[in-house]
C-alpha beads as a LAMMPS data file, in Angstrom:
LAMMPS data file: protein, C-alpha beads

109 atoms
108 bonds

1 atom types
1 bond types

-500.0 500.0 xlo xhi
-500.0 500.0 ylo yhi
-500.0 500.0 zlo zhi

Masses

1 110.0

Atoms # bond

1 1 1 0.114 -0.015 -0.095
2 1 1 1.266 3.348 -0.992
3 1 1 0.419 6.371 1.131
4 1 1 1.447 9.902 -0.011
5 1 1 2.816 11.976 2.813
6 1 1 2.749 15.865 2.367
7 1 1 4.050 17.553 5.460
8 1 1 1.438 20.268 6.457
9 1 1 3.111 23.137 8.170
10 1 1 1.510 26.182 9.626
11 1 1 2.069 28.435 6.530
12 1 1 0.221 25.700 4.416
13 1 1 -2.774 25.500 6.579
14 1 1 -2.923 29.227 6.913
15 1 1 -2.984 29.673 3.163
16 1 1 -5.395 26.901 2.775
17 1 1 -7.757 28.482 5.337
18 1 1 -7.483 32.013 3.891
19 1 1 -8.287 30.546 0.446
20 1 1 -11.479 28.754 1.762
21 1 1 -12.385 31.904 3.694
22 1 1 -12.207 34.133 0.429
23 1 1 -14.210 31.380 -1.426
24 1 1 -16.792 31.640 1.149
25 1 1 -16.903 35.358 1.211
26 1 1 -17.339 35.387 -2.535
27 1 1 -20.012 32.988 -2.584
28 1 1 -21.864 35.057 0.141
29 1 1 -21.550 37.993 -1.837
30 1 1 -23.270 36.337 -4.795
31 1 1 -26.406 35.461 -2.766
32 1 1 -29.070 38.222 -2.990
33 1 1 -29.553 39.845 0.454
34 1 1 -32.769 38.951 2.340
35 1 1 -34.740 41.809 3.762
36 1 1 -35.673 40.918 7.451
37 1 1 -37.054 44.304 8.234
38 1 1 -40.716 45.085 8.744
39 1 1 -42.212 48.183 7.489
40 1 1 -45.203 50.316 8.649
41 1 1 -46.942 52.512 6.109
42 1 1 -49.267 55.395 6.269
43 1 1 -52.269 54.281 3.989
44 1 1 -55.427 56.189 3.893
45 1 1 -54.138 58.423 6.721
46 1 1 -53.577 55.519 9.185
47 1 1 -50.534 53.471 10.305
48 1 1 -50.656 50.115 8.739
49 1 1 -48.505 47.023 9.081
50 1 1 -46.218 45.344 9.855
51 1 1 -45.314 44.323 6.427
52 1 1 -42.428 42.227 5.103
53 1 1 -40.451 43.654 2.412
54 1 1 -42.109 41.237 -0.094
55 1 1 -45.534 42.327 1.155
56 1 1 -44.505 45.964 0.642
57 1 1 -43.526 45.086 -2.824
58 1 1 -47.090 43.779 -3.396
59 1 1 -48.447 47.042 -2.045
60 1 1 -46.359 48.896 -4.549
61 1 1 -47.593 46.798 -7.459
62 1 1 -51.288 47.291 -6.056
63 1 1 -50.783 51.009 -6.123
64 1 1 -51.386 51.385 -2.360
65 1 1 -47.790 52.441 -1.693
66 1 1 -45.939 54.874 -3.812
67 1 1 -43.179 57.431 -3.899
68 1 1 -45.026 59.890 -1.606
69 1 1 -46.134 57.243 1.130
70 1 1 -44.625 57.521 4.512
71 1 1 -42.781 54.474 5.745
72 1 1 -41.282 53.559 9.008
73 1 1 -38.879 50.750 10.121
74 1 1 -36.973 49.853 13.366
75 1 1 -33.876 52.093 13.825
76 1 1 -35.513 55.255 12.173
77 1 1 -36.167 58.197 14.159
78 1 1 -39.049 59.536 11.988
79 1 1 -41.348 58.571 9.193
80 1 1 -39.851 59.135 5.777
81 1 1 -41.031 58.984 2.207
82 1 1 -40.454 55.844 0.362
83 1 1 -38.447 57.510 -2.160
84 1 1 -35.896 58.614 0.447
85 1 1 -35.251 55.078 1.822
86 1 1 -32.568 53.294 0.046
87 1 1 -33.759 49.847 0.334
88 1 1 -37.342 50.771 -0.903
89 1 1 -36.390 53.298 -3.528
90 1 1 -35.948 50.715 -6.261
91 1 1 -39.433 49.705 -5.703
92 1 1 -41.142 52.984 -5.919
93 1 1 -38.966 54.920 -8.141
94 1 1 -39.130 52.555 -11.114
95 1 1 -42.813 52.449 -10.950
96 1 1 -44.427 54.882 -13.882
97 1 1 -46.402 57.873 -12.643
98 1 1 -50.397 57.639 -12.479
99 1 1 -52.115 57.794 -15.648
100 1 1 -53.407 61.038 -16.920
101 1 1 -57.266 61.572 -16.651
102 1 1 -58.523 60.547 -20.071
103 1 1 -62.105 61.544 -19.418
104 1 1 -61.380 65.302 -19.514
105 1 1 -62.117 66.776 -22.907
106 1 1 -59.062 68.259 -24.556
107 1 1 -59.149 71.638 -26.026
108 1 1 -58.950 71.775 -29.779
109 1 1 -57.327 74.656 -31.472

Bonds

1 1 1 2
2 1 2 3
3 1 3 4
4 1 4 5
5 1 5 6
6 1 6 7
7 1 7 8
8 1 8 9
9 1 9 10
10 1 10 11
11 1 11 12
12 1 12 13
13 1 13 14
14 1 14 15
15 1 15 16
16 1 16 17
17 1 17 18
18 1 18 19
19 1 19 20
20 1 20 21
21 1 21 22
22 1 22 23
23 1 23 24
24 1 24 25
25 1 25 26
26 1 26 27
27 1 27 28
28 1 28 29
29 1 29 30
30 1 30 31
31 1 31 32
32 1 32 33
33 1 33 34
34 1 34 35
35 1 35 36
36 1 36 37
37 1 37 38
38 1 38 39
39 1 39 40
40 1 40 41
41 1 41 42
42 1 42 43
43 1 43 44
44 1 44 45
45 1 45 46
46 1 46 47
47 1 47 48
48 1 48 49
49 1 49 50
50 1 50 51
51 1 51 52
52 1 52 53
53 1 53 54
54 1 54 55
55 1 55 56
56 1 56 57
57 1 57 58
58 1 58 59
59 1 59 60
60 1 60 61
61 1 61 62
62 1 62 63
63 1 63 64
64 1 64 65
65 1 65 66
66 1 66 67
67 1 67 68
68 1 68 69
69 1 69 70
70 1 70 71
71 1 71 72
72 1 72 73
73 1 73 74
74 1 74 75
75 1 75 76
76 1 76 77
77 1 77 78
78 1 78 79
79 1 79 80
80 1 80 81
81 1 81 82
82 1 82 83
83 1 83 84
84 1 84 85
85 1 85 86
86 1 86 87
87 1 87 88
88 1 88 89
89 1 89 90
90 1 90 91
91 1 91 92
92 1 92 93
93 1 93 94
94 1 94 95
95 1 95 96
96 1 96 97
97 1 97 98
98 1 98 99
99 1 99 100
100 1 100 101
101 1 101 102
102 1 102 103
103 1 103 104
104 1 104 105
105 1 105 106
106 1 106 107
107 1 107 108
108 1 108 109
């Protein structure tokens, strides 16, 4: 029976551990970050919630939360507009503005 013997000194194990650590950090950076915060929103003049990030996304899709909706989450000192929150801004600032009122008669020259 032939056994391969490779002496492992401290420097070798340090380099191996460092390489594995970098690999794990790179893998973690590629995973999309989960949003664990809960949000409260001012809807129809009342505080509603708590909502998870996915539920908030649904409210934006349904038109109940927009750029000018006040939101609050833990760690904030005051209510802020949704467009001011970095983590929510991509949801509300990408949405198009409301449709114009097409029932009004347009003036003809």
